[in-house]
C-alpha positions in Angstrom: 105.0 -52.3 -101.9 107.6 -54.6 -103.4 107.1 -55.7 -107.0 105.8 -59.2 -106.8 108.2 -60.2 -109.6 111.1 -59.1 -107.4 109.9 -61.2 -104.5 109.6 -64.2 -106.9 113.0 -63.5 -108.4 114.6 -63.5 -104.9 112.7 -66.7 -104.1 114.2 -68.5 -107.1 117.7 -67.3 -106.2 117.5 -68.3 -102.6 115.7 -71.6 -102.8 116.6 -72.9 -106.3 119.8 -71.3 -107.7 121.7 -71.3 -104.4 119.7 -73.7 -102.2 120.3 -71.6 -99.1 119.9 -73.6 -95.9 120.3 -73.2 -92.2 123.7 -72.0 -91.0 125.0 -71.2 -94.5 127.5 -68.3 -94.5 126.1 -66.4 -97.4 127.6 -63.2 -99.1 125.4 -61.0 -101.2 127.2 -58.5 -103.4 125.9 -55.6 -105.5 125.8 -51.9 -105.9 123.4 -49.7 -103.9 121.1 -49.6 -107.0 120.3 -53.2 -106.3 119.1 -52.5 -102.8 115.5 -53.7 -103.4 116.7 -57.1 -104.6 119.5 -57.3 -101.9 117.0 -56.6 -99.2 114.6 -59.2 -100.5 117.3 -61.9 -100.8 118.7 -61.0 -97.4 115.2 -61.4 -95.8 114.5 -64.7 -97.4 118.0 -66.0 -96.5 117.3 -65.1 -92.9 114.0 -66.9 -93.0 115.9 -70.0 -94.3 118.1 -69.9 -91.2 121.3 -68.7 -93.0 123.9 -66.1 -92.0 123.8 -63.5 -94.8 126.1 -60.6 -95.0 126.5 -58.0 -97.8 129.1 -56.2 -99.9 127.5 -53.0 -101.2 129.6 -51.3 -103.9 129.8 -47.7 -104.8 130.1 -47.0 -108.5 133.4 -45.4 -109.4 135.6 -46.9 -106.8 137.2 -49.4 -109.3 138.0 -46.5 -111.6 139.6 -44.6 -108.8 141.6 -47.7 -107.7 143.1 -48.3 -111.2 143.9 -44.6 -111.7 145.5 -44.1 -108.3 147.0 -47.5 -107.1 150.7 -48.2 -107.3 152.0 -51.5 -108.7 152.4 -52.7 -105.2 148.7 -51.9 -104.4 147.6 -53.5 -107.7 149.3 -56.7 -106.7 148.1 -56.7 -103.0 146.0 -59.6 -101.9 143.6 -58.7 -99.2 143.8 -61.4 -96.5 140.1 -60.8 -95.6 139.1 -61.6 -99.2 141.1 -64.8 -99.0 139.5 -65.8 -95.7 136.1 -65.1 -97.1 136.6 -67.4 -100.2 137.9 -70.1 -97.9 134.9 -70.0 -95.6 131.7 -68.9 -97.3 129.1 -71.5 -98.3 127.3 -69.4 -100.9 127.8 -66.2 -102.9 125.4 -64.1 -104.9 126.8 -61.4 -107.2 124.2 -58.9 -108.5 125.2 -57.0 -111.7 123.8 -53.5 -111.1 125.9 -50.8 -112.7 125.4 -47.0 -112.7 127.9 -46.6 -115.6 128.9 -49.5 -117.7 131.7 -47.5 -119.4 133.6 -46.0 -116.5 136.6 -48.2 -117.1 137.0 -47.2 -120.8 140.1 -45.0 -120.3 141.8 -47.1 -117.6 145.3 -48.4 -118.6 144.6 -52.1 -119.5 148.1 -53.1 -118.3 147.0 -52.1 -114.8 143.9 -54.2 -115.0 146.0 -57.1 -116.3 148.5 -56.7 -113.5 145.9 -56.8 -110.8 144.0 -59.7 -112.4 147.2 -61.8 -112.6 148.0 -61.1 -109.0 144.5 -62.3 -107.9 144.6 -65.5 -110.0 145.3 -67.7 -106.9 142.1 -66.4 -105.3 140.1 -66.9 -108.5 141.4 -70.5 -108.7 140.6 -71.1 -105.1 137.1 -70.0 -105.7 136.8 -72.3 -108.8 138.3 -75.3 -106.9 135.9 -75.0 -104.0 133.0 -74.7 -106.3 134.1 -77.8 -108.3 134.2 -79.7 -105.0 130.7 -78.5 -104.2 132.0 -76.7 -101.1 130.9 -73.3 -102.4 127.7 -72.5 -104.3 127.7 -69.3 -106.4 125.4 -67.4 -108.7 125.6 -64.3 -110.8 122.4 -62.4 -111.6 121.2 -59.0 -112.9 119.2 -56.2 -111.3 117.7 -53.7 -113.9 119.4 -50.3 -113.9 119.3 -47.4 -116.2 122.8 -48.0 -117.4 122.0 -51.6 -118.4 118.8 -50.5 -120.0 120.6 -47.9 -122.1 123.1 -50.5 -123.2 120.3 -52.7 -124.4 118.6 -49.7 -126.2 115.5 -50.0 -123.9 113.6 -47.9 -121.4 114.0 -49.0 -117.8 110.5 -50.4 -117.8 111.1 -52.4 -120.9 114.4 -53.7 -119.6 112.8 -54.7 -116.3 110.3 -56.7 -118.3 113.1 -58.3 -120.4 115.0 -59.4 -117.2 111.9 -60.7 -115.4 110.6 -62.4 -118.5 114.0 -64.1 -119.2 113.9 -65.3 -115.5 110.2 -66.4 -115.8 109.7 -64.6 -112.5 106.1 -63.9 -113.3 105.2 -67.6 -113.8 103.0 -69.4 -111.4 105.7 -71.9 -110.5 109.1 -70.6 -111.9 111.1 -73.2 -110.1 109.1 -75.9 -111.9 109.9 -74.1 -115.1 113.6 -74.1 -114.5 113.5 -77.8 -113.5 111.9 -78.5 -116.9 114.7 -76.5 -118.6 117.2 -78.7 -116.8 115.5 -81.9 -118.1 115.5 -80.6 -121.7 119.1 -79.5 -121.6 120.1 -82.8 -120.0 119.2 -84.6 -123.2 121.6 -82.4 -125.2 124.3 -82.7 -122.5 124.1 -86.5 -122.5 124.6 -86.7 -126.3 127.5 -84.2 -126.3 129.2 -86.2 -123.5 129.7 -89.0 -126.1 131.6 -86.8 -128.6 135.3 -86.3 -129.0 135.8 -83.6 -131.6 133.9 -80.4 -132.6 134.2 -78.6 -135.9 132.5 -75.1 -136.1 131.9 -73.7 -139.6 130.4 -70.2 -140.1 131.1 -66.9 -141.8 134.9 -66.2 -141.4 135.0 -69.2 -139.0 136.5 -72.6 -139.4 137.6 -74.0 -136.0 138.2 -77.5 -134.7 138.8 -78.5 -131.1 138.8 -81.7 -129.0 136.4 -82.4 -126.1 137.6 -85.9 -125.6 137.5 -86.9 -121.9 135.9 -83.7 -120.9 132.5 -83.3 -119.1 129.6 -81.2 -120.4 127.7 -79.2 -117.7 124.0 -78.4 -117.8 123.4 -74.8 -116.8 119.7 -74.3 -115.8 119.7 -71.5 -113.3 122.2 -72.4 -110.7 125.5 -70.5 -111.3 123.9 -67.9 -113.6 120.4 -66.6 -113.4 118.6 -66.3 -115.8 120.4 -69.2 -117.5 120.2 -71.6 -120.4 123.4 -73.2 -121.8 125.5 -76.4 -121.8 129.3 -76.0 -121.7 132.6 -77.8 -121.4 136.3 -77.1 -121.2 138.1 -78.1 -124.4 141.4 -79.9 -124.5 143.8 -77.0 -124.0 146.2 -77.7 -126.9 143.5 -78.8 -129.4 142.0 -75.6 -131.0 143.0 -75.2 -134.6 141.7 -72.6 -137.1 140.0 -69.3 -136.8 136.8 -67.7 -135.5 135.1 -64.3 -135.9 132.8 -63.2 -133.2 129.4 -61.7 -134.1 128.9 -59.3 -131.2 131.2 -56.9 -129.4 133.1 -58.5 -126.5 132.6 -56.8 -123.1 135.1 -57.3 -120.3 136.4 -55.3 -117.4 134.2 -52.3 -118.2 135.6 -52.2 -121.8 134.0 -53.1 -125.1 136.0 -54.6 -128.1 134.4 -54.8 -131.5 134.8 -57.4 -134.3 137.1 -59.8 -132.5 138.8 -62.2 -134.8 141.1 -64.9 -133.3 143.4 -67.5 -135.0 144.5 -70.6 -133.1 147.3 -73.0 -133.5 147.9 -76.0 -131.1 145.3 -74.5 -128.8 146.9 -71.0 -128.5 145.8 -67.7 -129.9 148.6 -66.8 -132.4 146.8 -63.8 -134.0 144.1 -61.5 -132.7 142.5 -58.4 -134.4 139.6 -56.1 -133.5 138.2 -53.0 -135.2 137.9 -51.2 -131.8 139.8 -51.9 -128.6 142.5 -54.1 -130.1 145.1 -52.8 -127.7 143.0 -53.9 -124.8 142.4 -57.3 -126.4 146.1 -57.9 -126.7 146.7 -56.8 -123.1 144.2 -59.2 -121.8 145.6 -62.1 -124.0 149.1 -61.4 -122.6 147.9 -61.5 -119.0 149.3 -65.0 -118.4 150.0 -68.2 -120.4 146.5 -69.5 -119.9 144.8 -66.4 -121.3 145.6 -67.4 -124.9 143.8 -70.7 -124.6 140.2 -71.7 -124.6 138.8 -72.4 -121.1 135.1 -72.9 -122.2 133.0 -73.9 -125.2 129.2 -73.5 -124.8 125.9 -73.5 -126.6 123.4 -70.8 -125.8 119.9 -72.3 -125.4 117.6 -69.7 -123.9 115.0 -69.1 -126.6 113.5 -66.3 -124.4 116.7 -64.3 -125.0 116.9 -63.3 -128.6 118.5 -59.8 -128.7 122.0 -58.6 -128.0 122.0 -56.3 -124.9 125.8 -55.8 -124.3 125.5 -57.9 -121.1 127.3 -61.2 -121.2 125.0 -62.7 -118.6 122.2 -62.6 -121.2 124.1 -62.5 -124.5 125.9 -65.8 -123.9 122.5 -67.5 -123.4 120.9 -66.3 -126.7 119.3 -69.3 -128.3 121.2 -70.2 -131.5 124.6 -68.9 -130.4 127.8 -70.4 -129.1 130.4 -68.8 -126.9 134.0 -69.5 -126.3 135.9 -68.1 -123.3 139.6 -67.5 -123.5 141.3 -67.9 -120.1 140.4 -70.1 -117.1 138.3 -73.2 -117.4 136.0 -74.7 -114.9 137.7 -77.7 -113.1 134.4 -79.7 -113.0 134.6 -80.0 -116.8 138.0 -81.5 -116.6 139.6 -78.3 -117.9 143.2 -77.8 -116.8 143.5 -74.2 -118.1 144.3 -71.7 -115.4 144.3 -68.0 -115.8 143.2 -64.8 -114.1 141.2 -64.1 -117.3 137.8 -65.6 -118.3 136.4 -63.7 -121.2 133.3 -65.0 -123.0 132.9 -64.2 -126.7 129.8 -64.9 -128.6 129.3 -66.2 -132.2 125.8 -66.1 -133.7 125.0 -69.2 -135.8 121.3 -68.6 -136.4 121.6 -67.5 -140.0 124.5 -69.5 -141.2 126.4 -71.9 -139.1 127.1 -75.6 -138.7 128.7 -77.7 -136.0 130.0 -81.2 -136.6 130.8 -83.7 -133.8 133.0 -86.5 -134.8 132.4 -85.6 -138.5 128.6 -85.8 -138.0 126.3 -82.7 -138.4 124.7 -82.0 -135.0 123.8 -78.3 -135.3 122.6 -76.1 -138.1 121.5 -72.5 -138.2 121.1 -72.2 -134.4 119.3 -75.6 -133.8 120.4 -79.0 -132.8 119.7 -81.7 -135.4 120.5 -84.6 -133.1 
């Protein structure tokens, strides 16, 4: 018998997050560990009249690829992948790892080489999404690996995921619509601002958001969700920021990231662990050293760090800045094959000023 929370979870993804409808070409991607959720989403998509198909991953293939592939193979663009991005109507990616550390000893230069080569596909995806031609969502299926990263049992982690998604609620879609309305008030105020100034421990950073659009994230592209974000003016970041939590990217973890910006570009970067990997990623392409996203985490149901960016960037009382590609729908012009979200906790000591007016203190808006 299927867990009723899983049925509800799939219902939200199909009918709210992605709005799957008749004749949609819909790809569902995840590892074999996510089979229960994949099966339920697939079933509900068929009932909606869509044309679902799946990409089922086997853990360890990416590790094998980066260890064995030649430079030519690393740069190769699969024409089938290109065709898929050009034609799908909707995409669901389910995070469901067996081992979250299997890329730890991979040469970061190989990862950077492959990512840079695939940048045109990444940009094509973003452009189609910005034009509302492609709907996408990233979600999580509870696995032992993710539970271990979060220092939880699998049962506790399942509860954490389903609770953050409100999958046990009588009407979870109504709940997420209420989240949208609440965050819309914040977004409308931020849309009137031109300059942000972040002040916190080891952090003093200013950047311009003039002419940029803030986006309300309430369960569409990410699920669970809870943030508002924009793409800062690419040349505007000045100052420095120290991130509160380890940064996870490409199966690697980097601790105590500290970045310095001048005229929008990272001019210095340090880390207590994984600094070589950090530098490799920032050297990936010209856009990798600039900020593509600035966001406020607003999900009060997520309060603990779990080493999973999908949840960690939503922690209520935090902000996150992504180096690398921005989302075109915000007005961002930054292009890169990198998009790396890094979180800064402002709940204990932190202030943000907008146009020299205090709008945020200790993890709360004071609008």
